[in-house]
N, C-alpha and C positions, 0 to 999 in steps of 0.2 A: 504493500500500500504506500509506496514511496511517491513523492510528488512527481506526477507524470510530466511536468514541465521542467523539471530540474535537468541540468546538463551534467552528464558523467564525464569527468576528465581523467582519462587513463594516464598512468605514470609516463608512458611513452609520449603522450601529447604534451604533458607538463614539461618534460625534458626537451622535447623538440623545439618548443617555443620559449625556453628559458624562463619558465614561470615559477613563482613561489606560492605555495599553499599555506604559508604561515599567515597569521593575522597581519593586515596591512599596517603601516605606521599610524600612530595615533592622530597625527595631523593630516592624514590623507583625505582625498575627496570621498573615498569609500565611507569613512566614519562621519564626515561632515554631512553627507546625504542621509546616513542612518540616524544620526542624532537629531537632524531636522524633522525626522519622520517617526521618532520613537513613540510619541503619543498615539500615533495611528496603529503602530504595531501592538501597543498595549490594548487598544480597543479590539484588535483582531483576536488577541489572546483570550479576551473575556467574552467573545461571542458564544452563544449557546452551542454552535456547531463545534468549536474547538474545545469548549468545556465538556461537551458530550463525548469527544474523543478521549479527553483526559480521564473521565470517570468510567468510560466504557459503556455508557448508557445511550449513546447516539443510535437512533433507529437506523439499521442497515439499509432500509429502503430510502431514507433521506440521504444517507451517504452515497448510495448508488445514483440517486437523482442528481446530486452535486457533480459526480464524476461524468455523467452523461452530458450535462450542460457544459461542463468544463471541456469536454472533448470538442465541442464546437469551436472553442478558443484555439485548441491545438490544431485542428484541421485547417482553420482559416489562418492561423498564425505562421504556419510553416513557410508559406510563400513570402511573408513579410521579411523573414530573415534572409531569404535568398535575394530579395530585392536589395537589401542593405549590403549584403556580401558582394554583390556585383559592382556596387559603387565604391566599396572600400579599396584603398591602395596599400595600407599597412598589412604586411604578411600575417602577423599574429591576429589582428582584428578580423581579417578575412577568415582565418581559421576558426576563431570563436563563433562567428556568425554562421559559418558553414556547419560547424559542429551542432549548433542549436537547430538548424534546419534539419539535419540528419536525425537528431534525437526526436524531433517532432514526427518526422516521416516514419521512423521505426515504431513509435507509439501508435501512430495512426494505422499502421498495418496490424498491430495486435488488438486494437480496439474492437473490430468486428468479432473477433474470436471470444473476447471477454464478455461483451455486452450484446452480442448477436444483432448488431446494427451494421448495415453495409457501409455506410459513410455518414457524413454530417447532414446530409440533405433531409433526413427525417427527424433531426433534433430540433426541438423548440428551446433555444437557449434562454436563460434568464436575461432580463433587460440589462443588468449590470455586466454580464458576461459578453453580451453583444457589443455594448459600449466600450468595454475594455479591448476587445478585438479591433474595433474601429480606431481606437486611440493608437494602438501599436501600429496599425497599417499606416496611419497618417504620419507617425514619427519616422517609420522606415522610408516612406515615399518623399517626405519633405525636409527631413533633417540630415545633417552629416551622419554617416554610419556609426560614429562613436556613440551617438545618443541612442541608437537602437540597442547597443550593448548596455548602456546605462539603464534603460527601462527593463532590461532582463534581470538586473541585479535584485530588485525588490522581491521578485518571485524566488530567486535562487537563495537569498539570505533570509527572508522572512520565514519561509517554511523551515529552514534549518534552526533558526532562533526559536520558533514555536516548538520544534521537536526537543530542543534543549530545555525549554521551560517546563515541558510536560514529563521529562525524564526524571527518574526511571518509571516506566509504566507499572501500574498495579498488577498484581498476579491475576492471570486469567482475563486481562483486558483484551477484548476482541480487536482493539485497534493498536495493540502493542507494536505490531510491525510498522504501522504508520509513524508512530512516535520514534522508534529506534531507526527506522529507515530514513527519516528526514533529518535526524540529528547529526548532520555532517556539513559543516560550513566551508569545507576546503575548496569546493568549486567556486563559491562566491568570493572567498579570499583571493583565489588566483585572479579573478576578474578585477578585484580591487587593486591588487599589486600591478596588474597590467596597466590599469588606468594611471597609476603612479609613474610608471616607466613611460607611458605614452605621452604624458604631459611634459616630459623633458624635451620633446621634439615637436609637439603639436599643441595647439591652443584648444582648451576646453572652456567654454563659458560656464563657470561654476554655478552662477545664478540660474541659468537655464537647466543645467544638469540637476540641481536640487528641485527645481519646479517640476520637471518631467518625472523624476524619481518619486516625489511625493504624490503625483497624480497616479502613477502606477501602483504604489503601495496602497493608496486609497481604494483603487479598484480591487486589489487583493482583499482588503478588509471588507469591502461591500459584498464581494463574492461570498465570503464566509457568513456575513451578517444576514444575508438574504437567502441563505441556503435552506433554511427550515421554514415550513409553512407556518404562517402567523395566525 
């Protein structure tokens, strides 16, 4: 039950692109964006959906509905990362964006086997999920490719942070594998350290980066907050 949108960075990928999976420096853009959004992350932690995962009381039907709606995001988001990848000129940035595209494509191939739906055409996504997808498409189409990477990070790090806050899972918790599977920030850290290195040779508008990051993490929160029937 790991985050279906998380990017797995193999050791070979990390070495090839000279990346570090250690926590980024305290004054880095990675932490500036996170600290500006921490209150939103706290709200996500205290949603009924996440607290239901913590206690193991979340209705599996509700969990399944969340994943089916979220699959709409994954099916539609894959192409966004390919759009950004084609515009990127930095080798490592291109590799990150292509890696994200491939991870979505791989999940999209397994989705029909898990949920018995052919593709996203039959999915009725939540309003928030649809708006989140449209937001990422706009960033990929209109902004420099580095900002597409930046709007990836809230998903990558928020879910890892949530996993850490919920750990260790209680004995017999149905969602223990969600908690332990997401409790791994190394992929997000690698992205943060890449941003640090990228800024030495390229300009990143930190104000714009924080704005886009906060918008993305707000969508993440709203996805959790609207997941259960009111």
